[in-house]
N, C-alpha and C positions, 0 to 999 in steps of 0.2 A: 878669063883673066889668070894672073898670078897672083896668088894670095900668101901672104906670110902670116902664119900665126905664131904668137909669143907667149911664153910662160916661163915663170921665175924658175930659176935652176933649183935642183935639189932632190925631185920626184920625178922618175922615169915616166915618159910618155909611151904606151899606157902604161899606169901604174900597176906595180905587182900587189898592192893592198891599198892602203889608205891614199886619197888623193882624187878628191871630187872633181876639182878644176882640171887636173891633169886628163881624167876620163873625158871630159866635155871637150878637151882641145884635142884629144885623139879621134872621138865621134864625129866632131865637125871637119877635122881635116879628111878623113876618110869620106864623108859626104860630099864635101866640096870636090874631092877628087873624082867620085862617082859621076857628079855632074859635068865633068869634063875640064875643070879647072887644073891649072898647075899650081901644085901647093907645095910650099916650104914650111918648115917649122925651125924656130930658135927655141931649142927646148934642151934640156938636161943631156949631158953627154951618156951614150949609151943608149938611146932611145931609139926605136925603130917603129916607123909607120910605112906599111907597104904602099907603093904606089905613089910616096911621097917623099921629099929630099929633106934630110934633117941635117941642120946646121948644129953641132955639138956647141953647148953653152953650159959652163959651169960643172960641176961635179955631183954624182948622185951622193946623197945624206940629208936627212931630214930630221930636225932643223939644220940648215947649213951652217958651216962654221961662220965665225964673224968675219974672217978675211974674205972668203968666198962670196958671201952675200954683198961685201963692199965692193968687190970687183964686178959684180954683176951689172952694175949700171954702166961705168965706162965700157965695159965688153959689149953690152948692148948698142951703146952710142956708136962705138967704132964700126960695128955690123950694119946698123941702119944707115948711117951716114955713106958707108961706101956703096950701100946698094938702095940709094934712095930714088934711084930712076929704073930700078929693076921691078918694083911690085907695082901691081894697081890697087890692091888692097893690104893694109896691115890691121890683123885683128889681134888686139893685144889682151891678153888674161892676166898679166903680170903687173909691176909696179907702172904707175902713170908715168913716172919720171923717164922710162924707156923711150917715151914717144918725143922727147924734147928736140932731137935733132931733124925732126921731119914736121914739127907744129905747123910752120907756115909753108909747107910744101904742098904741092897740089894733089899728092897721093891720098886716097881716102884711107881714113883711119877710124878704127871702131875700138873704144876703151870699154871692156866688159867688166862689170863689178856682180859678185857674188855673195859678198859679205857686207857688213856695215862701211860706209863710204865715209872718207874724211873731207869734209865740206872745205876745209882750210886749204888743202892740196889742189883741189879743182879750181877754187877761187884764184891762186897763186897762176896756175897754168892759163886760166882764163883771160887774165891781165897781159899775157903775151900775145904777139902777133900769131893767129893761127886760122887754118883753113881746114874745111872738110872734115872736122872732128867730131864725131858722133859719140856721146858716153850712153852705155846701156846698163840698166840693173835687171835683176832676175825677177822682179816684181814692182807693182806700182807703188806698193806700200814701201819699200825699200827707197825708192826713189823720192817719195814724199818728205823723207827725213833728211834731204840734201838742200842746203841753201848755199848754192854756189853759181848759178846760171849756166848757160851753155845749153846744147841741144841734147835733149835726153829722151829715151825711148825704152819702155818695158819689154824686154826680150826674155820669155821664161825659160829656164834650164829643160834640158831634154834626156830622155832616156831611150834606149833601143827596145821598142816595144816587142820586137820579133824575139826578143830573149826571153819573154814573159809568157806563159801559157794561161790564156783566159780559163775560168771555171764557171761553167754556166750556172750550177747548183752547187750548194754545199748541204751537209747534213743538219737536220734540225737542231742537234746538239752540237753543232760545230763552234770552235772556240772564238774569242776576240783575241785581237792580237795588239801587242805593243812593240813597235820597232823603233830603237833609236839609243843613243848614249844614255846610260842609267845616271842622271842627274837631275837636280830638282827642277830646273827650269823646263825639261821635258816631260815631265809630269807622271812619272811610272806610279807613284803613290795614288794619284786620282785614277789611273786605269784600274788599278787593283781594287780600289773601292767601288768602281762601277761595275767590274766583274763580280763582286761579291753581292752588291746589291740586286743584280739582275740575274744570279744564279747560274752564270756561266763561267767555263773555263777561260784562264787567260794564259796564252803564250807572250812571255817577256822576252825580247831578244835585243841584245846589243851590249856593246862593251862597256865595263865600268870605269868612269873617269880616274884617272890616276892622281887627281887632285886631292889634298888631305880633306877638305870639309864634303867633298863628294863621295870619296870612299866612304866616309863616316855616314853620310847620307844612305849609302847603300845597305851598309852593314848594319845601321840602326833602324832604318825605316822599310826597309824593301826585304832584305834576305829573311828577317823573322816571319814573314808572311808568305815565302815561298815554301809550299807544302808537297810539291812533287805530284800534286793531283788537281785541285782546281787552279792554282797558281803555279806555273810551270816557268823555269828559267832555264833557256836553251842556249844562253851565251852570245857571242859575237857570231855573225852568219855571213857567210860568202852570198854571191849573187844566185848559185844554184840553190842554196838553202832558202833564201828570201823567197824565190818563186814557189818552193814548195810549201812553206809554212804560209804566206800571203794567200797563196790559192786556196789553202783549206779553210780560211779564217771568215767568219761572218762578217765581220768589220774589223778595220784598223782604228783603234783610239789614238787621238792625237791631242791631248789635252794640255798643250804648252802654256808655259807661263811667261812667255817673253815674244817678242816680234821676230819669229822666223823670217828670215829673208825669202826663203822659198819652202824647202822641205820636201826633198826628193822622194822621200818614203811614201809620200801621199800619191805620187803618181805612179810609183812602182806597185802600190796596191791597186789602184786602179787598172792598171795594164793586167792583172790578174782577176779583173772583175770584181774585186773587193771593195765594198764602199769605205768612205773615210767620214768619221765623226770627230770633228775638230773643234777645239775652242777658237774664237773668232779673232784671233790676234795675228799680226803679221800679215803673211800672205794668204792665209788659210781661205778668206772669202773669196779671193781671186781664183784658187785653185779647185776649190771644190764647189760644183754646182749643185745647189740646193735641190734636193729630192731625186736628182740625177746621177750624181757620182757620190753622193753623200749627205750629211747635214753639218751645217755650221750651228754651233751652240754657245751659249754664254758661260754655262757653269757645271758644275757635276750632276746637279740635279737635271738639268735639260739633257746631258749625255744620257743619264740612265732612260731618260723618257725615249732617246732617238734611237737607242739599242732594240726597243721593241718595234721600231718602225722600219729597219734595215730589210725586212723580208719585201717591202714595197719596191724596193730598187732592182730593177732587171741589170743582171750583171754583165750580159753581153753588151747592151747598150752603155752601161758603166765604162765598159773597155773602149767602146767605139768613140764616144764623145771626147774621152782623155787622149786617146791617139790622136785625133784631129787636131787636138792644141799642144800636144807635149812630145810627140815623136820626132827623132832626130831630123827627119828630111822637113818636117813643118817648121821646125824652129831654125835649122840652116837657111831655109828659105826667106824666112823672115830677116835675117842678119843680111843677106845678099840683096834685100831690097832697100835697105837703109840708105 
């Protein structure tokens, strides 16, 4: 097939740093090409994806300038209309509005969502004549909050498992880990409380939110508890550091206080063989297989109890089970079956 992937301009593909969706676009482009498809991308100017054709779209810079963001839609419309008979599949990770010129064209269209979804926008689109349009969300829980009609399917986010090293065993005194933005809804305060209650060391990793109230949360509720011994803050981490820290952890604590659409860090932990103990909000019950890749709990007390059970989980099996569901080839194949 000839496949076009579309992403909002502003961040390069692959991204230099921040850019979760751009990273997904890059991985799927490479996988589609590996499978023998002719792959094109409509993405930020300056992007380079080996083995694929990149069509420059807007300027690098996030968040984009208002004029650049405004011009993205007509630019995408012009390209898609001029190439309406070129592609067999358009896989869009950007704005839904990009697909307007192709709505009623027989070309196959996938609209992928990885964050909260506006039902209103989809309701408007679904009132227009359309064909061969499939909406996907990164979890069933995310889709459950949409009230818009149309054909929907849950397709989970993917990570490249080959980039992570499974650790079959860890030391008896291995630390627990928290990995994520240091803001209240991510639950770093709960992770610290669980570590203290169970006598474990805790590695805190992640960037501090620049928002004033979240900065105050870090400075007033988290930073005073960081002692460099039992509670250690290692800052923001890159992929290599994630692999290192997650691999040596006894468990990843995921005490979220919101409906997380997916939670990529959970699968990153599993790729290292590290079980996840998470509050049962958002996608957590879908991502974590009870007693196999971790435990789903209701509150801090249950999380404390679950820490004592992580030794019952086979870390090699944790990796194997997660890989069969969340590795790039598995998820890409799911998209191509739609």
